[in-house]
N, C-alpha and C positions, 0 to 999 in steps of 0.2 A: 759678429753682428748682435749671435746669443748671447752672448757676454753680458755684451751694451742693455740689454731687456732684460736678461733674469737680475741684472743688476741695478735697476729701475725698478724691477716689482718687488727688489729683496729691501732698497729705499722706502719702495713704498706703505712694505706690511710694515718695516719698523719706526716710523715715522707716527704710521697707525698707533702700533702697541705703545708709540712715547708718549700718543696725542692720548690715548684712551682714558690711564691716569689720571691725567692732567680734566679729563671732561668728566670724569667718575664724579675726583671732587666739589669740580664744577659744579653739578648734578648736587652733589651730599649739600655742599654751602646753603644751594636755593634749597633744599627741601628743610635745611634746621631753620632759612630764616623763613620758611614757610612758616614748619608747627611754630614758630617763634612768634608771629601774628598773628595768627588764629588762637594758641594759644591767650595774648591778647586778646582781642577779641571776645574771645569765651570769658574775663574777667569781667571788662570794661561792661557786658551786657550777658548779665545770666540769664541760663533760659529762663524763659517761663516758668509758675512750681507748672505740677502735674493736677491736673484736673483727678477728684477725688473720681472711681468707675461711679457711674451712674445705679442707682436703686435701683435692686428687682421688684421687679413688675409686683405690686402685690395679688396673691393667691386666695381668692376665693374660696378655701376652703371651708366646705362645708363644719359648723361644728362636731367634737366624738358625739357618736352614737349611746345617751346615758346607762341604757343597759349593759352596752358593750363595755365599758369602762367601768362598771360596779363588777362585769363578770371579772374581767383581770385582775383587777384590786381582791377582790375575793381569793381569787387564785392565788395570787401572790401571797394574799395571809394565811394559805392554810399550806402554803409553801416554806416561809418563816419558823408559821409552828411546828412544818416535823424537822425543820433545819434544828430550832434549841433544844426540843428532844431530840433531837441525835446527838447533842453538844451532852449533854445531862447522860451522868452515870448511872441508873439508877431510875426505876417509876416515882420513888420517895422525891426522888432532886429534880422531877422532871415534874413533880404534882403542878408547882406555879406556872405554866405553863399553859395546862389543862383551864383556864377563865377566857385562855383567849380560844383557843380550841373551841369551845363552845361557842361562842361571839363567832368565830366565823363560820365554824359550819350551822349554827341556825340561819346566819344571815347567806347563805349559798345559797339556799332556797329561795324562787324569785312568787311563785305561789304561794300553793301549797306549804306550810310548815312540818316537821315534822315532830312528834316526840319532845319536850322536854328530856325523856327516859333514855329514848329510843339515841339521841345528842347524845346525852354522858355514856352514855354504854358504847360507843362506838369513841371518846374521846379515850376513856383508860381502855379500851383496846388497842389504839392507834400508842396510847401512852406505853404501852406492856412493849407490843412487838419495836417500838421505834429510839428508846429513852438505850443512850450509846451503842445503837447500832450505825456504825457507821459504814457497812456494808452497802444498806438503805440510801443512803444519801443520794447518789445518779439519780434515784426511782423519786424523790421529792416530787417536780414537778410535776412529772407526770401523773402518779398518783395523787396529788392535785388537783389536778386535772378534772381524774374521773370521779373524785369525791364527789366533785362541784356538779359533774353532768348527772350520776344519779341523782345528790338533792335539787334536779329542777327534773325528776321523772315524769313528767306529767309533758315533758318534748320529745320524747324518745320511743321507740318502738319498739317491739318484745326483743327482735334480737339485738339493738344496740345494746340490751338493758345487758341482752347474755352477752356479749363481747365483753361489755364492762366487767362484770363478777370475772368472768375469765380474764382479764388485763390484770386486773387487783390480784386473785391471787397467785398469776406470776409472776407480778411485780413485790410481791411479800418473800415468793417461794424464790425468787431468781436475788432476791436480797436478806437474805439468810434469817427470814424470820421462822419459828418456827412454825411448824406444820398447821397444830393447836390455834395460835396464833392467826394465821392467815385464817383458818375458817372460820374464829369467829369476828374476826376483818369481814370478811363476806357477808357473813349471816347478820352482822348487821348494817351492813349496805345493803342488804334485802330490803327489812325490814323495813329501813328510809326508804327503799324505793315502795315499797307499797302504800307507805304512809302519804308520799307526796303524787300518789298518779292524777 
């Protein structure tokens, strides 16, 4: 009896194993047919075109502050002038940039204007310090901000003034400017500070 039970179990497992490849083939044929059918339907009925994303809601940003924009433009103009001086090998070749620097230095002051002589002296001393000086180039942006600030000295406290004078001296010295030239520039901005108070 055990032999007969073992024989039926073996026959059952074997018939299941033989049936399995056929059932797998039948399932695969059904899948292929289903995929072909859905592909035909997709080709017959293409999906609707994608809708463009909705436009972002307009934000009612206030217009930019004209004084702030003028300050940014002036600082950028000063930095561009400083960069141009750095691109020149000597003060003779840098002289062509001086009128632009004088214009930007004059425009920097929003209140009381420094004298043209003071502006010209600062421009000359900056030109001497910057001509061909690549070491100072990374400091041009900060120096432009400090010069712009000192041209608007009426908005600064005495402590802020002293900090600017010290910062400019440090920027120039770290930028490889000769000590006498750095002192001349600091004295020039002190003169401008007194004229724009």
